[in-house]
C-alpha positions in Angstrom: 71.6 96.0 87.1 75.0 94.4 87.7 75.0 90.9 89.0 76.5 90.4 92.5 78.0 87.4 94.2 78.9 86.8 97.8 81.2 84.2 99.5 81.4 85.7 103.0 78.9 87.5 105.2 80.0 90.6 107.1 80.2 88.4 110.2 82.4 85.9 108.3 84.8 88.6 107.4 85.0 89.9 111.0 85.6 86.3 112.1 88.4 85.8 109.6 90.0 89.1 110.6 89.8 88.2 114.3 91.4 84.8 113.7 94.2 86.4 111.6 95.0 88.9 114.4 95.0 85.9 116.8 97.6 84.2 114.6 99.7 87.4 114.4 99.6 88.0 118.1 99.9 84.5 119.5 101.8 82.5 116.9 103.7 85.3 115.1 105.4 85.4 111.7 109.1 84.6 110.9 111.1 87.3 109.0 114.4 86.2 107.5 115.4 89.8 107.4 117.2 91.6 110.2 116.2 94.9 108.7 112.5 94.0 108.7 112.7 92.7 112.3 114.2 96.0 113.5 111.5 98.0 111.8 108.8 95.9 113.4 110.4 96.0 116.8 110.8 99.8 116.7 107.1 100.1 115.9 105.8 97.9 118.7 106.1 94.2 117.6 107.4 91.7 120.1 110.5 90.3 118.3 112.5 87.2 119.3 115.8 87.7 117.5 116.8 84.0 118.0 113.8 82.6 116.3 113.3 85.6 114.0 109.6 85.6 114.9 107.7 88.8 115.3 104.4 88.9 117.1 102.4 91.8 115.7 99.7 93.5 117.8 96.4 94.5 116.3 97.2 98.2 116.9 100.0 98.0 114.4 97.8 96.3 111.9 95.1 99.0 112.3 97.7 101.7 111.9 99.0 100.1 108.7 95.4 99.9 107.3 95.0 103.6 108.0 98.1 104.7 106.0 97.8 102.3 103.1 96.4 104.1 100.0 92.8 103.2 99.1 93.4 104.0 95.4 96.2 104.6 92.9 97.2 103.9 89.3 99.3 101.2 87.9 101.1 103.1 85.1 102.4 101.8 81.8 104.7 103.4 79.3 101.7 104.1 77.1 99.4 106.1 79.4 96.1 105.0 77.8 96.9 101.5 79.2 97.2 102.8 82.8 95.1 100.7 85.2 93.1 102.5 87.9 92.8 100.7 91.3 90.2 100.0 92.5 88.8 99.2 89.1 85.2 99.4 87.7 85.8 96.0 86.1 88.1 93.0 86.5 91.3 93.4 84.6 93.7 90.5 83.9 97.3 89.7 84.8 99.3 87.5 82.3 100.6 84.6 84.4 103.8 84.4 82.5 105.7 82.5 85.2 105.4 79.1 83.5 108.8 77.6 82.6 107.4 75.5 79.8 105.4 76.1 76.6 103.9 74.2 73.7 106.0 75.2 70.6 103.5 77.1 68.4 104.8 75.4 65.2 105.7 71.8 66.4 103.5 71.3 69.4 106.5 70.1 71.4 106.5 70.8 75.1 109.8 72.6 75.9 111.4 75.3 78.1 110.4 78.9 77.3 113.0 80.9 75.4 113.4 84.6 74.7 111.3 84.6 71.5 108.5 82.9 73.4 108.7 85.7 76.0 108.4 88.3 73.3 105.5 86.5 71.6 103.6 86.1 74.8 103.9 89.9 75.5 102.8 90.9 72.0 99.8 88.6 71.9 98.6 89.6 75.4 99.0 93.3 74.5 96.2 92.8 71.9 93.7 91.2 74.3 90.7 93.3 75.3 91.0 93.0 79.0 94.9 92.9 79.2 96.0 95.0 82.2 99.3 93.7 83.8 102.2 91.5 82.7 104.1 89.0 84.8 107.2 88.3 82.6 108.2 84.8 81.4 110.9 82.6 82.9 113.5 82.5 80.2 116.1 79.7 80.6 118.6 81.4 78.3 119.1 84.4 80.6 122.1 84.4 83.1 120.9 83.4 86.6 122.3 86.4 88.3 120.4 88.9 86.0 117.4 86.8 84.9 114.8 88.8 86.8 116.1 92.1 85.5 116.3 90.9 81.9 112.8 89.5 82.1 111.4 92.7 83.5 113.3 95.3 81.5 112.8 93.5 78.2 109.0 93.4 79.0 109.0 97.2 78.9 110.4 96.9 75.3 107.8 94.5 74.0 104.7 95.3 76.1 102.6 98.5 76.7 101.0 97.0 79.8 102.0 97.6 83.4 104.9 95.3 84.4 104.9 93.4 87.7 107.4 90.8 88.9 109.6 89.7 91.7 113.1 90.9 92.7 115.1 88.6 95.0 118.0 90.7 96.1 118.6 94.4 97.0 121.4 94.5 94.4 118.8 94.3 91.6 117.0 97.4 92.7 119.4 100.1 91.2 119.2 98.5 87.8 115.4 98.5 87.8 115.2 102.1 88.9 117.7 103.1 86.2 115.6 101.3 83.6 112.5 103.2 84.7 114.3 106.5 84.6 115.5 105.7 81.1 111.9 105.2 80.0 110.3 108.1 81.9 113.1 110.6 82.1 113.5 111.2 85.8 113.2 109.6 89.2 110.3 111.9 90.1 108.4 110.6 87.1 109.1 107.1 88.3 107.6 107.8 91.7 104.5 109.4 90.1 103.8 107.0 87.3 104.1 103.6 89.2 105.5 102.1 86.0 106.6 98.9 87.8 105.3 97.0 90.8 106.5 93.9 92.6 104.9 90.7 93.8 105.6 89.7 97.4 105.0 86.0 98.0 105.2 85.0 101.6 106.5 81.5 102.3 103.7 79.4 103.8 103.3 78.9 106.6 104.0 82.3 108.1 107.4 83.2 106.8 109.0 86.1 104.9 112.0 85.6 102.6 115.0 87.7 103.5 116.4 88.7 100.1 113.1 89.7 98.6 112.0 91.5 101.7 115.2 93.6 101.8 114.9 94.3 98.1 111.4 95.7 98.5 112.4 97.8 101.5 115.0 99.4 99.1 112.5 99.8 96.3 110.3 101.9 98.6 112.5 104.9 97.6 110.6 105.1 94.3 107.1 104.4 95.7 106.7 101.1 93.8 103.4 99.3 94.6 103.7 96.0 96.3 101.3 93.1 95.6 101.1 90.9 98.7 100.5 87.4 97.4 100.3 84.6 100.0 100.1 81.1 98.5 99.2 78.6 101.4 98.0 75.3 100.2 95.2 73.8 102.3 96.4 70.4 103.5 100.2 70.8 103.1 101.7 74.3 103.6 98.4 75.4 105.1 95.8 73.8 107.4 93.4 71.3 105.8 90.4 73.7 106.3 89.4 76.4 103.9 88.5 78.7 106.8 91.8 78.3 108.6 93.8 78.5 105.4 92.1 81.7 104.4 92.7 83.1 107.9 96.4 82.1 107.8 96.9 83.6 104.4 95.2 86.7 105.5 97.6 86.9 108.5 100.5 86.6 106.2 99.2 89.4 104.0 98.5 91.6 107.0 102.0 91.0 108.3 103.4 92.2 105.0 101.1 95.2 104.9 102.2 96.1 108.4 105.9 95.8 107.6 105.8 98.0 104.5 103.5 100.6 106.1 105.8 100.9 109.1 108.8 101.2 106.9 107.2 103.9 104.7 103.6 105.0 105.5 101.6 105.4 102.3 103.3 102.6 100.3 100.8 101.5 97.6 99.6 98.0 98.5 97.7 95.5 96.4 96.0 92.8 98.5 96.4 89.5 96.7 96.1 85.8 97.2 96.9 82.6 95.4 95.8 79.9 97.9 95.5 76.4 96.6 94.6 73.0 97.9 96.4 69.7 98.1 95.8 66.9 95.7 95.5 64.3 98.4 96.3 61.4 96.1 99.7 62.8 95.1 100.5 65.7 97.6 100.7 68.2 94.7 99.3 71.7 94.5 95.9 72.3 92.8 94.7 75.6 91.4 92.0 74.6 88.9 89.7 73.5 91.7 86.5 75.0 93.2 88.3 75.0 96.6 91.0 77.3 95.2 88.6 79.9 93.9 86.5 79.8 97.0 89.7 80.8 98.9 90.9 83.5 96.5 87.3 84.9 96.2 87.1 85.0 100.0 90.4 86.9 100.1 89.0 89.3 97.5 86.2 90.0 99.8 88.7 90.6 102.7 90.4 93.1 100.5 87.2 95.0 100.1 86.7 94.6 103.9 90.0 96.4 104.4 89.2 98.9 101.5 92.3 97.9 99.6 92.8 97.2 95.9 93.3 93.5 95.1 94.7 90.8 92.7 93.3 87.3 93.1 94.6 84.1 91.4 92.0 82.7 88.9 91.5 81.7 85.3 93.6 78.7 86.2 93.7 75.0 85.4 95.5 71.8 86.2 95.0 70.6 82.7 98.2 69.6 80.9 97.1 70.8 77.4 94.4 72.7 75.5 90.9 71.3 75.7 87.7 70.9 77.6 89.3 70.5 81.1 91.3 73.7 80.6 88.2 75.7 79.5 86.0 74.2 82.3 88.4 74.8 85.1 89.3 78.3 83.9 85.7 79.3 83.7 84.8 78.1 87.2 88.0 79.8 88.6 87.2 83.1 86.8 83.5 83.7 87.1 83.2 84.0 90.9 86.0 86.5 91.0 84.4 88.6 88.3 81.0 88.5 90.0 82.6 89.6 93.3 84.3 92.5 91.5 87.9 91.8 92.2 90.2 94.3 90.6 92.6 92.0 88.8 92.5 88.3 88.0 95.9 86.6 87.7 96.2 83.5 85.5 95.4 84.0 81.8 97.5 81.9 79.4 98.6 79.4 82.1 98.2 75.6 81.9 99.6 72.7 83.9 99.1 74.4 87.3 100.9 77.5 86.1 103.9 75.5 84.9 103.2 76.0 81.2 102.1 79.0 79.0 100.8 78.9 75.4 99.9 81.6 72.9 96.6 80.0 72.0 95.5 79.8 75.7 96.1 83.5 76.1 93.5 84.2 73.4 91.0 81.6 74.7 91.3 83.1 78.2 90.5 86.5 76.9 87.3 85.1 75.4 86.4 83.6 78.8 87.2 87.0 80.5 84.9 88.8 78.1 82.0 86.4 78.6 82.4 86.6 82.4 82.4 90.4 82.2 79.2 90.4 80.1 77.5 88.3 82.8 78.8 90.6 85.5 77.5 93.7 83.7 73.9 92.3 84.0 70.8 93.9 82.5 70.4 97.5 81.6 66.9 98.6 82.8 67.3 102.3 82.2 64.7 104.3 80.3 66.9 104.3 77.2 66.4 100.5 77.0 62.7 100.6 77.3 61.5 99.8 73.7 57.7 100.0 74.4 57.1 102.1 71.3 58.7 99.4 69.2 56.4 96.8 70.7 53.4 99.1 70.1 54.5 99.6 66.4 55.2 95.9 65.7 52.0 94.7 67.3 51.2 91.0 68.0 52.4 88.6 65.3 55.1 90.9 63.8 58.9 90.9 64.1 61.6 93.4 65.3 64.3 92.6 62.8 63.8 95.8 60.7 63.4 98.2 63.7 66.1 100.9 63.9 66.6 100.0 67.6 67.4 96.4 66.6 70.0 97.5 64.1 71.6 99.8 66.7 71.4 97.3 69.5 73.0 94.4 67.6 76.2 96.4 67.5 76.1 97.5 71.1 77.8 96.0 74.1 74.5 94.6 75.3 74.9 91.7 72.9 78.4 90.2 73.0 79.8 88.8 69.8 82.4 86.1 70.8 85.5 85.9 68.6 86.1 82.2 69.1 82.8 80.5 69.9 81.2 79.1 66.8 77.6 80.1 66.2 77.1 78.9 62.7 74.7 76.3 61.5 76.0 72.7 61.5 76.3 72.7 57.7 78.3 75.9 57.7 80.5 74.7 60.5 81.3 71.6 58.5 82.1 73.7 55.5 84.5 75.7 57.5 86.4 72.6 58.5 84.8 72.0 61.9 87.0 74.6 63.7 87.1 74.7 67.5 88.1 77.4 70.0 91.8 76.6 69.7 91.8 76.6 65.9 90.4 80.2 65.9 92.8 81.2 68.7 95.7 80.0 66.6 94.5 82.1 63.7 94.4 85.1 66.0 97.9 84.5 67.2 99.2 84.2 63.6 97.4 87.5 62.7 99.0 89.4 65.7 102.5 88.1 65.2 102.4 88.9 61.4 101.9 92.6 62.1 104.5 95.1 63.3 104.7 95.8 67.0 102.5 98.6 68.1 103.8 101.6 70.2 107.5 100.6 70.2 109.9 102.4 72.4 112.3 104.9 70.7 115.6 103.2 69.6 117.7 105.3 71.9 115.6 104.2 75.0 115.9 100.6 73.9 119.7 101.0 73.6 119.8 102.3 77.2 117.8 99.4 78.5 119.9 96.9 76.6 123.0 98.5 78.1 121.5 98.2 81.6 120.8 94.5 81.1 124.4 93.9 79.8 125.9 95.6 82.8 123.7 93.6 85.2 124.9 90.4 83.5 128.5 91.3 84.3 128.2 93.2 87.6 125.9 90.8 89.4 128.1 87.7 88.7 
């Protein structure tokens, strides 16, 4: 008996869809790409070339929904880590976009470097529910090839699926070449879906030109596209959760329509990272209940459209490790897991996704495992009916020595947290009064002290390093 959660009724979903169509037809969406505008116009959109606004009719949206695949696999270079969409459980996306970290040795807040990037990947690879990597922002990389270096190096140090942004069509051939170097052929690249891209629309109702053109080029290898609107209720979006959800949904539908018109059957992940405004400062909030209400609602809209999804969650506005981070991450994870979203994007992030720490990755995996256990609910199958044990023990006895107890205590029915302390007070004091982050730190040290698992062959690493060096020079 799995536990269920609901944010929207079926009538609510239809209302949001209707409002999103109204936005697309009457307001329209701005595409800063001439190629995109031509594709949309050729397929029935009303395009104003002066304003670059396309008004998209419902018929085009419905056609796009028909051709978008309902299921596919996000491949990785180690096939046992492939992630099936839709998923039977919520997997997690390492939100490695933070530009800062807390130095693991000194505690200093500083810019992320290449070694941090490697360490983040290696630690996340060891987490139980790790599924997808968003690479780190490494300040040492040349600006012109930073995206490529972050993504290609992630293949070297992680066995998870890699997902990131490309910002210009010139980056595409290098990424395709890197995937061919790993898999052996372009046909294998098309089949395995080794790499996918995040497509963040620019709220309100705009599509970036360079990214749009890059992804239209990437369609040649059937790369999945994660549509990821980020409207902020009260600033880049209307100050109403309903209208902000509807506008973000319109942005996602416009992206879906473009890529399905360009190449029917393009794999699409229906994502969302809506936030809300801190009305005292004007800043973006993502550790709030309002944030997860919006991303959870968009998760339900993904199910309404029968599309796989990634929703922002497991997030916090806390500036450091501690109770605020744990509290906000729990409340922004649990609703998504209970709704059954496919992927939750956010583990490891602090400071409104501006900072990443190694310890937080481990703590967030514990939060994820606890939320999954709640979602799994109570098994009331006949195999869990221990009436005969009750008959044997009789009133006044105990069940500690029953064979079923010995078996069950090692089963998934009773979760054994790795970080939460369940010792007596006296034993806890003897251990030095450890907290979650103390134990998380020990786990990080343990992982980084061991050799990397499943490394790529040296010759493949050499090819990838050569591709990155050429990108440094040729993209100047």
